[in-house]
C-alpha positions in Angstrom: 0.0 46.5 -28.1 -2.1 43.5 -28.9 -5.2 43.9 -26.7 -6.0 40.2 -26.7 -2.6 39.4 -25.5 -2.8 42.2 -22.9 -6.0 40.7 -21.5 -4.3 37.3 -21.2 -1.4 38.7 -19.4 -3.6 40.7 -17.0 -6.3 38.1 -16.3 -5.3 34.7 -17.5 -4.9 31.7 -15.3 -1.6 30.0 -15.7 2.1 30.8 -15.7 5.0 32.1 -17.9 7.5 29.6 -19.3 11.0 31.0 -19.2 12.9 29.6 -22.2 15.5 32.4 -22.4 18.8 30.8 -21.4 21.5 32.7 -23.2 25.3 32.4 -23.7 26.5 31.9 -20.2 23.7 29.7 -19.0 23.2 27.6 -22.2 25.9 25.0 -21.4 24.4 24.3 -18.0 20.9 24.0 -19.5 22.2 21.5 -22.1 24.0 19.5 -19.4 20.8 19.2 -17.4 19.1 18.1 -20.6 21.7 15.3 -21.1 23.9 17.0 -23.6 27.5 17.4 -22.2 29.8 20.1 -23.6 31.8 17.4 -25.5 29.0 17.0 -27.9 29.5 20.4 -29.5 32.5 22.4 -30.3 31.3 25.8 -31.5 28.7 28.4 -30.3 26.7 27.7 -33.4 26.4 24.0 -32.6 25.5 24.8 -29.0 22.7 27.2 -30.0 21.5 24.8 -32.6 21.2 22.1 -29.9 19.4 24.4 -27.4 17.0 25.5 -30.2 16.2 21.8 -30.8 15.5 21.5 -27.1 13.2 24.5 -27.0 11.5 23.4 -30.2 10.8 20.0 -28.5 9.3 21.7 -25.5 7.2 24.2 -27.4 5.8 21.6 -29.8 4.9 19.2 -27.0 1.2 18.7 -26.6 1.6 19.7 -22.9 2.9 23.1 -23.9 -0.3 25.1 -24.6 -2.5 28.0 -23.5 -4.6 25.8 -21.2 -1.9 26.3 -18.5 0.8 28.5 -20.0 0.1 32.2 -20.6 3.4 33.3 -22.2 6.9 32.2 -23.0 10.1 34.3 -22.7 12.5 33.8 -25.6 16.2 34.4 -26.1 17.0 36.7 -29.1 18.4 33.9 -31.2 15.2 31.9 -30.6 13.1 34.8 -31.8 15.2 34.9 -34.9 14.7 31.2 -35.7 11.7 29.2 -36.9 9.6 26.3 -35.6 7.9 24.1 -38.2 8.5 26.8 -40.8 7.1 29.7 -38.8 9.0 32.4 -36.8 9.1 31.2 -33.2 6.9 34.1 -31.9 4.4 33.6 -34.6 4.3 29.8 -33.9 3.7 30.4 -30.2 0.8 32.8 -30.7 -0.9 31.2 -33.8 -0.4 27.5 -33.1 -0.3 27.5 -29.3 -2.1 30.6 -28.1 0.9 31.5 -26.0 2.0 35.2 -25.7 5.6 35.7 -26.9 8.0 37.7 -24.8 11.7 38.5 -25.3 14.8 38.6 -23.1 16.5 41.9 -23.9 19.4 42.4 -21.4 23.0 41.7 -22.3 24.0 40.2 -18.9 25.2 41.6 -15.6 27.9 44.1 -14.7 30.4 43.4 -12.0 29.1 43.5 -8.4 29.1 46.9 -6.7 27.3 47.9 -3.5 26.0 44.4 -3.2 24.2 44.3 -6.5 24.8 43.7 -10.2 23.1 46.1 -12.6 22.7 45.4 -16.3 25.5 45.8 -18.7 25.0 48.7 -21.2 22.8 47.8 -24.2 23.3 50.3 -27.0 21.4 48.1 -29.4 18.2 48.0 -27.4 16.2 50.3 -29.7 17.0 48.2 -32.8 16.2 45.0 -30.9 12.8 46.4 -29.8 12.0 47.4 -33.4 12.8 43.9 -34.6 10.8 42.4 -31.7 7.7 44.5 -32.7 8.0 43.3 -36.3 8.3 39.7 -35.0 5.1 40.0 -33.0 6.6 40.1 -29.5 4.3 41.5 -26.8 6.8 42.3 -24.1 10.4 42.1 -22.8 12.4 40.8 -19.8 15.6 42.2 -18.3 17.4 40.9 -15.2 19.4 42.5 -12.4 20.8 40.8 -9.3 20.7 41.8 -5.7 23.1 39.9 -3.3 22.9 42.2 -0.3 20.4 44.4 1.5 22.3 47.6 0.4 19.9 50.6 -0.1 22.3 52.4 -2.4 22.8 49.3 -4.6 19.1 48.4 -4.7 18.2 51.9 -5.7 20.7 51.8 -8.5 19.1 48.5 -9.7 15.5 49.8 -9.7 16.5 53.2 -11.2 18.2 51.5 -14.1 15.4 48.9 -14.6 12.7 51.6 -14.9 14.9 53.9 -17.1 15.3 51.0 -19.5 11.6 50.0 -19.0 10.5 53.5 -20.2 12.7 53.1 -23.3 10.9 49.8 -24.0 7.5 51.2 -23.4 8.3 53.8 -26.0 8.3 51.0 -28.6 4.8 49.8 -27.6 6.2 46.8 -25.7 5.5 45.9 -22.1 8.7 45.4 -20.0 9.1 42.9 -17.3 11.1 44.5 -14.6 13.3 41.8 -13.0 15.4 42.7 -10.0 16.2 39.2 -8.6 17.0 38.9 -4.9 19.4 36.1 -4.2 17.9 33.3 -2.1 21.3 33.3 -0.4 21.1 37.0 0.5 22.1 37.2 4.2 19.2 39.6 5.0 16.7 38.7 2.2 13.8 40.0 4.2 15.3 43.5 4.5 16.5 43.4 0.8 12.9 42.7 -0.3 11.6 45.5 1.9 14.0 48.0 0.3 13.2 46.7 -3.1 9.4 46.8 -2.7 9.6 50.4 -1.6 11.8 51.5 -4.5 9.6 49.8 -7.0 6.5 51.3 -5.6 8.0 54.8 -5.8 8.8 54.3 -9.5 5.4 52.8 -10.3 3.7 55.9 -8.8 5.6 58.0 -11.3 4.5 56.1 -14.4 1.8 57.7 -16.6 -1.8 56.5 -16.1 -1.9 54.8 -19.5 1.3 52.7 -19.0 1.8 49.4 -17.2 4.8 47.2 -16.6 5.1 43.6 -15.4 7.4 42.6 -12.5 9.4 39.5 -12.0 10.7 38.8 -8.5 12.2 36.2 -6.3 9.5 34.3 -4.3 9.5 36.4 -1.1 10.4 35.2 2.4 7.2 36.7 3.8 4.0 35.3 2.3 1.9 37.9 0.5 4.7 40.4 0.7 4.3 41.7 -2.9 0.5 42.0 -2.7 0.7 45.9 -2.8 2.6 45.6 -6.1 0.2 43.0 -7.5 -2.7 45.4 -6.8 -0.9 48.5 -8.1 -2.8 50.0 -11.1 0.5 50.4 -13.1 1.3 46.7 -12.8 -0.1 44.3 -15.4 1.2 41.1 -13.7 3.7 40.1 -11.0 5.5 36.8 -11.7 8.1 34.8 -9.7 11.4 33.2 -10.7 12.4 29.9 -9.0 15.7 31.4 -8.0 17.5 28.2 -7.4 14.8 26.6 -5.2 14.0 23.0 -6.3 10.7 22.8 -8.2 8.6 21.2 -5.3 10.0 23.8 -2.9 9.4 26.7 -5.3 5.9 25.5 -6.0 5.0 25.2 -2.3 6.4 28.7 -1.6 4.6 30.2 -4.6 1.3 28.7 -3.6 1.4 30.7 -0.4 1.4 34.0 -2.4 -2.0 34.6 -3.9 -1.8 36.6 -7.2 1.9 35.7 -7.8 2.4 33.4 -10.7 5.4 31.4 -11.8 7.9 32.3 -14.5 10.2 29.3 -14.1 13.1 28.2 -16.2 15.1 25.4 -14.7 12.2 24.3 -12.5 10.1 23.9 -15.7 12.6 21.8 -17.6 13.7 19.7 -14.5 13.7 16.0 -15.5 13.6 16.5 -19.3 16.3 14.7 -21.2 17.4 14.4 -24.8 17.5 10.7 -24.4 13.8 10.4 -23.5 11.3 9.0 -26.0 8.6 11.3 -27.1 6.1 9.7 -24.7 8.5 10.0 -21.8 9.4 13.6 -22.6 5.8 14.7 -22.9 4.8 12.9 -19.7 7.6 14.6 -17.8 6.8 18.0 -19.2 3.1 17.5 -18.5 3.7 16.7 -14.9 6.0 19.8 -14.5 3.4 22.1 -16.2 0.6 20.7 -14.1 2.4 21.3 -10.8 3.6 24.8 -11.7 0.1 25.7 -13.0 -1.6 24.6 -9.8 0.9 26.5 -7.6 0.3 29.6 -9.8 -3.5 29.6 -9.4 -3.6 28.5 -5.7 
Protein backbone atom coordinates (compact mmCIF):
# COMPACT_ATOMS: atom_id res chain seq x y z
CA UNK A 1 0.00 0.00 0.00
CA UNK A 2 1.21 3.49 -0.86
CA UNK A 3 1.25 5.28 2.52
CA UNK A 4 0.94 8.75 0.99
CA UNK A 5 -2.12 7.68 -0.96
CA UNK A 6 -3.58 5.99 2.13
CA UNK A 7 -3.24 9.23 4.09
CA UNK A 8 -5.02 11.14 1.31
CA UNK A 9 -7.87 8.64 1.31
CA UNK A 10 -8.21 8.72 5.09
CA UNK A 11 -7.82 12.43 5.75
CA UNK A 12 -8.03 14.39 2.49
CA UNK A 13 -10.66 17.05 1.86
CA UNK A 14 -12.44 16.42 -1.41
CA UNK A 15 -14.29 13.71 -3.28
CA UNK A 16 -13.82 10.73 -5.60
CA UNK A 17 -14.52 11.07 -9.31
CA UNK A 18 -16.23 7.94 -10.67
CA UNK A 19 -15.06 7.53 -14.28
CA UNK A 20 -15.77 3.81 -14.50
CA UNK A 21 -18.71 3.44 -16.87
CA UNK A 22 -18.35 0.02 -18.50
CA UNK A 23 -20.01 -1.89 -21.34
CA UNK A 24 -23.68 -1.56 -20.43
CA UNK A 25 -23.54 2.03 -19.20
CA UNK A 26 -21.11 3.39 -21.80
CA UNK A 27 -23.68 4.15 -24.56
CA UNK A 28 -25.76 6.19 -22.10
CA UNK A 29 -22.68 8.07 -20.90
CA UNK A 30 -21.78 8.91 -24.49
CA UNK A 31 -25.34 10.00 -25.31
CA UNK A 32 -25.33 12.38 -22.38
CA UNK A 33 -21.98 13.66 -23.67
CA UNK A 34 -23.53 14.41 -27.06
CA UNK A 35 -22.36 11.33 -28.97
CA UNK A 36 -25.33 9.22 -30.16
CA UNK A 37 -24.98 5.51 -30.92
CA UNK A 38 -25.08 6.21 -34.66
CA UNK A 39 -21.61 7.78 -34.45
CA UNK A 40 -19.92 4.44 -33.75
CA UNK A 41 -20.51 0.92 -35.00
CA UNK A 42 -18.22 -1.33 -32.96
CA UNK A 43 -17.33 -1.76 -29.29
CA UNK A 44 -13.77 -0.69 -30.09
CA UNK A 45 -14.98 2.60 -31.55
CA UNK A 46 -17.30 3.10 -28.56
CA UNK A 47 -14.53 2.56 -26.03
CA UNK A 48 -12.17 4.80 -28.01
CA UNK A 49 -14.74 7.58 -27.79
CA UNK A 50 -15.34 7.12 -24.07
CA UNK A 51 -11.58 7.13 -23.45
CA UNK A 52 -11.37 10.42 -25.34
CA UNK A 53 -14.11 11.76 -23.05
CA UNK A 54 -12.32 10.58 -19.92
CA UNK A 55 -9.01 11.94 -21.18
CA UNK A 56 -10.62 15.33 -21.74
CA UNK A 57 -11.99 15.29 -18.19
CA UNK A 58 -8.77 14.13 -16.53
CA UNK A 59 -6.55 16.58 -18.43
CA UNK A 60 -8.83 19.53 -17.70
CA UNK A 61 -7.25 22.14 -15.41
CA UNK A 62 -10.27 21.75 -13.11
CA UNK A 63 -9.48 18.09 -12.51
CA UNK A 64 -6.77 18.17 -9.83
CA UNK A 65 -5.96 17.22 -6.25
CA UNK A 66 -7.14 20.55 -4.82
CA UNK A 67 -10.67 19.15 -4.78
CA UNK A 68 -10.48 15.57 -6.10
CA UNK A 69 -8.92 12.86 -3.93
CA UNK A 70 -9.20 9.89 -6.27
CA UNK A 71 -10.66 8.62 -9.53
CA UNK A 72 -12.26 5.23 -10.22
CA UNK A 73 -11.24 3.78 -13.58
CA UNK A 74 -12.71 1.13 -15.84
CA UNK A 75 -10.31 -1.74 -16.63
CA UNK A 76 -9.86 -0.64 -20.26
CA UNK A 77 -9.07 2.89 -19.06
CA UNK A 78 -6.38 1.52 -16.75
CA UNK A 79 -4.88 -0.32 -19.72
CA UNK A 80 -4.75 2.83 -21.88
CA UNK A 81 -2.52 5.91 -21.84
CA UNK A 82 -3.04 9.62 -21.38
CA UNK A 83 -0.40 11.88 -22.95
CA UNK A 84 1.97 8.93 -23.29
CA UNK A 85 1.63 7.70 -19.69
CA UNK A 86 -0.48 4.83 -18.34
CA UNK A 87 -3.68 6.37 -17.00
CA UNK A 88 -3.06 5.50 -13.34
CA UNK A 89 0.48 6.86 -13.53
CA UNK A 90 -0.78 10.04 -15.18
CA UNK A 91 -3.40 10.55 -12.47
CA UNK A 92 -0.92 10.20 -9.63
CA UNK A 93 2.20 11.83 -11.09
CA UNK A 94 0.59 14.67 -13.06
CA UNK A 95 -2.53 15.35 -11.02
CA UNK A 96 -1.85 14.03 -7.51
CA UNK A 97 -5.09 12.02 -7.74
CA UNK A 98 -5.21 8.49 -6.29
CA UNK A 99 -6.08 5.83 -8.94
CA UNK A 100 -8.78 3.26 -8.16
CA UNK A 101 -10.21 0.46 -10.32
CA UNK A 102 -13.67 -1.01 -10.92
CA UNK A 103 -13.25 -4.79 -10.67
CA UNK A 104 -16.75 -6.29 -10.79
CA UNK A 105 -18.20 -7.88 -13.94
CA UNK A 106 -21.74 -6.65 -13.53
CA UNK A 107 -24.83 -7.86 -11.70
CA UNK A 108 -26.53 -11.25 -11.55
CA UNK A 109 -30.29 -11.56 -11.99
CA UNK A 110 -32.42 -10.28 -9.12
CA UNK A 111 -33.17 -12.74 -6.32
CA UNK A 112 -34.63 -11.96 -2.88
CA UNK A 113 -34.88 -8.31 -3.84
CA UNK A 114 -31.18 -7.85 -4.62
CA UNK A 115 -28.60 -8.37 -7.34
CA UNK A 116 -25.30 -9.83 -6.22
CA UNK A 117 -22.19 -9.60 -8.39
CA UNK A 118 -21.59 -12.01 -11.24
CA UNK A 119 -18.77 -14.52 -10.72
CA UNK A 120 -15.33 -13.07 -11.44
CA UNK A 121 -12.83 -15.91 -11.93
CA UNK A 122 -10.21 -13.51 -13.31
CA UNK A 123 -10.14 -11.27 -10.24
CA UNK A 124 -6.73 -12.39 -8.93
CA UNK A 125 -5.10 -11.77 -12.31
CA UNK A 126 -6.79 -8.36 -12.57
CA UNK A 127 -5.59 -7.40 -9.09
CA UNK A 128 -2.04 -8.43 -9.98
CA UNK A 129 -2.15 -6.21 -13.07
CA UNK A 130 -3.66 -3.37 -11.04
CA UNK A 131 -0.83 -3.50 -8.51
CA UNK A 132 1.74 -3.31 -11.32
CA UNK A 133 -0.12 -0.34 -12.82
CA UNK A 134 0.01 1.58 -9.54
CA UNK A 135 -3.65 1.20 -8.55
CA UNK A 136 -4.37 1.89 -4.86
CA UNK A 137 -7.78 0.30 -4.43
CA UNK A 138 -10.79 -1.25 -6.13
CA UNK A 139 -14.55 -0.83 -6.39
CA UNK A 140 -17.29 -3.44 -6.85
CA UNK A 141 -21.05 -2.85 -6.98
CA UNK A 142 -24.09 -4.83 -5.84
CA UNK A 143 -27.69 -3.60 -5.94
CA UNK A 144 -30.46 -3.67 -3.33
CA UNK A 145 -34.02 -3.08 -4.59
CA UNK A 146 -35.99 -4.27 -1.55
CA UNK A 147 -35.62 -4.42 2.24
CA UNK A 148 -35.18 -8.19 2.19
CA UNK A 149 -32.93 -9.38 5.08
CA UNK A 150 -31.90 -12.60 3.32
CA UNK A 151 -31.02 -10.78 0.12
CA UNK A 152 -29.11 -7.98 1.84
CA UNK A 153 -27.13 -10.50 3.89
CA UNK A 154 -26.16 -12.29 0.66
CA UNK A 155 -24.97 -9.01 -0.85
CA UNK A 156 -22.82 -8.07 2.14
CA UNK A 157 -21.45 -11.60 2.60
CA UNK A 158 -20.30 -11.65 -1.03
CA UNK A 159 -18.90 -8.11 -0.92
CA UNK A 160 -16.70 -8.88 2.08
CA UNK A 161 -15.65 -12.28 0.76
CA UNK A 162 -14.40 -10.62 -2.43
CA UNK A 163 -13.04 -7.72 -0.38
CA UNK A 164 -10.81 -10.08 1.60
CA UNK A 165 -9.53 -11.53 -1.68
CA UNK A 166 -8.63 -8.02 -2.86
CA UNK A 167 -7.00 -7.13 0.46
CA UNK A 168 -4.79 -10.16 -0.06
CA UNK A 169 -3.22 -8.36 -3.02
CA UNK A 170 -2.40 -5.26 -0.96
CA UNK A 171 -5.25 -3.25 -2.50
CA UNK A 172 -7.98 -1.45 -0.53
CA UNK A 173 -11.46 -2.53 -1.65
CA UNK A 174 -14.43 -0.19 -1.86
CA UNK A 175 -17.45 -2.21 -0.73
CA UNK A 176 -20.44 -0.88 -2.72
CA UNK A 177 -23.88 -2.25 -1.83
CA UNK A 178 -26.08 0.35 -3.56
CA UNK A 179 -29.62 0.78 -2.22
CA UNK A 180 -32.05 1.88 -4.91
CA UNK A 181 -33.46 5.36 -4.34
CA UNK A 182 -36.76 3.80 -5.49
CA UNK A 183 -36.69 1.06 -2.85
CA UNK A 184 -40.23 0.99 -1.34
CA UNK A 185 -38.77 0.81 2.19
CA UNK A 186 -35.38 2.44 1.76
CA UNK A 187 -35.07 3.34 5.44
CA UNK A 188 -35.49 -0.29 6.52
CA UNK A 189 -33.15 -1.54 3.77
CA UNK A 190 -30.47 0.86 4.99
CA UNK A 191 -30.93 -0.28 8.60
CA UNK A 192 -30.47 -3.93 7.63
CA UNK A 193 -27.50 -3.03 5.46
CA UNK A 194 -25.75 -0.98 8.13
CA UNK A 195 -26.07 -3.77 10.67
CA UNK A 196 -24.76 -6.40 8.25
CA UNK A 197 -21.78 -4.22 7.28
CA UNK A 198 -20.94 -3.46 10.91
CA UNK A 199 -20.91 -7.17 11.75
CA UNK A 200 -18.44 -7.88 8.95
CA UNK A 201 -16.23 -4.91 9.84
CA UNK A 202 -15.92 -6.22 13.39
CA UNK A 203 -14.49 -9.47 11.98
CA UNK A 204 -11.71 -7.82 9.98
CA UNK A 205 -8.14 -8.02 11.36
CA UNK A 206 -6.92 -4.91 13.16
CA UNK A 207 -4.36 -4.15 10.44
CA UNK A 208 -6.90 -4.09 7.58
CA UNK A 209 -9.25 -1.37 6.39
CA UNK A 210 -11.85 -1.13 3.65
CA UNK A 211 -13.73 1.76 2.12
CA UNK A 212 -17.51 1.83 1.73
CA UNK A 213 -19.64 3.32 -1.05
CA UNK A 214 -23.30 3.78 -0.20
CA UNK A 215 -26.41 5.50 -1.46
CA UNK A 216 -26.99 8.83 0.30
CA UNK A 217 -29.16 7.73 3.26
CA UNK A 218 -32.74 8.78 3.89
CA UNK A 219 -31.87 9.62 7.51
CA UNK A 220 -29.19 12.28 7.88
CA UNK A 221 -26.06 11.03 9.63
CA UNK A 222 -27.23 7.43 9.40
CA UNK A 223 -23.82 6.05 8.43
CA UNK A 224 -21.83 7.94 11.08
CA UNK A 225 -21.16 4.70 13.05
CA UNK A 226 -19.55 3.21 9.93
CA UNK A 227 -17.60 6.41 9.18
CA UNK A 228 -16.16 6.21 12.69
CA UNK A 229 -15.42 2.47 12.60
CA UNK A 230 -11.65 1.74 12.94
CA UNK A 231 -11.74 -0.75 10.03
CA UNK A 232 -13.10 1.88 7.64
CA UNK A 233 -10.72 4.12 5.72
CA UNK A 234 -13.46 6.26 4.14
CA UNK A 235 -17.19 6.21 3.42
CA UNK A 236 -18.27 7.72 0.11
CA UNK A 237 -21.65 8.22 -1.51
CA UNK A 238 -22.98 7.57 -5.00
CA UNK A 239 -25.53 9.95 -6.49
CA UNK A 240 -27.83 7.02 -7.25
CA UNK A 241 -29.99 8.78 -9.81
CA UNK A 242 -30.56 11.99 -7.85
CA UNK A 243 -29.97 15.13 -9.91
CA UNK A 244 -26.69 16.80 -8.99
CA UNK A 245 -28.15 19.71 -7.00
CA UNK A 246 -30.39 17.34 -5.05
CA UNK A 247 -27.55 14.88 -4.46
CA UNK A 248 -25.25 17.67 -3.25
CA UNK A 249 -27.90 19.05 -0.88
CA UNK A 250 -28.56 15.60 0.59
CA UNK A 251 -24.84 14.85 0.87
CA UNK A 252 -24.13 18.13 2.67
CA UNK A 253 -26.43 17.01 5.50
CA UNK A 254 -24.20 13.98 6.21
CA UNK A 255 -20.92 15.07 7.86
CA UNK A 256 -18.00 12.79 7.06
CA UNK A 257 -19.68 11.33 3.96
CA UNK A 258 -18.01 12.43 0.72
CA UNK A 259 -19.13 12.14 -2.88
CA UNK A 260 -18.16 9.51 -5.41
CA UNK A 261 -20.29 10.75 -8.27
CA UNK A 262 -20.33 9.67 -11.91
CA UNK A 263 -23.27 11.05 -13.89
CA UNK A 264 -23.63 13.99 -11.48
CA UNK A 265 -19.98 14.92 -12.09
CA UNK A 266 -20.22 14.89 -15.89
CA UNK A 267 -23.68 16.49 -16.05
CA UNK A 268 -23.64 19.30 -18.63
CA UNK A 269 -20.41 18.25 -20.36
CA UNK A 270 -20.60 17.90 -24.14
CA UNK A 271 -18.31 16.81 -26.94
CA UNK A 272 -19.47 19.90 -28.84
CA UNK A 273 -18.24 22.37 -26.21
CA UNK A 274 -15.13 24.45 -26.77
CA UNK A 275 -12.22 23.86 -24.39
CA UNK A 276 -13.21 26.98 -22.43
CA UNK A 277 -16.87 25.94 -22.16
CA UNK A 278 -15.95 22.39 -21.18
CA UNK A 279 -13.50 23.48 -18.49
CA UNK A 280 -15.94 26.04 -17.07
CA UNK A 281 -18.74 23.47 -16.86
CA UNK A 282 -16.49 20.88 -15.22
CA UNK A 283 -15.07 23.46 -12.81
CA UNK A 284 -18.57 24.38 -11.65
CA UNK A 285 -19.48 20.70 -11.10
CA UNK A 286 -16.26 20.00 -9.22
CA UNK A 287 -16.73 23.06 -7.00
CA UNK A 288 -20.32 22.17 -6.06
CA UNK A 289 -19.54 18.51 -5.34
CA UNK A 290 -16.43 19.46 -3.35
CA UNK A 291 -18.35 21.93 -1.19
CA UNK A 292 -21.06 19.36 -0.48
CA UNK A 293 -18.39 16.81 0.46
CA UNK A 294 -16.63 19.03 3.00
CA UNK A 295 -19.80 20.58 4.47
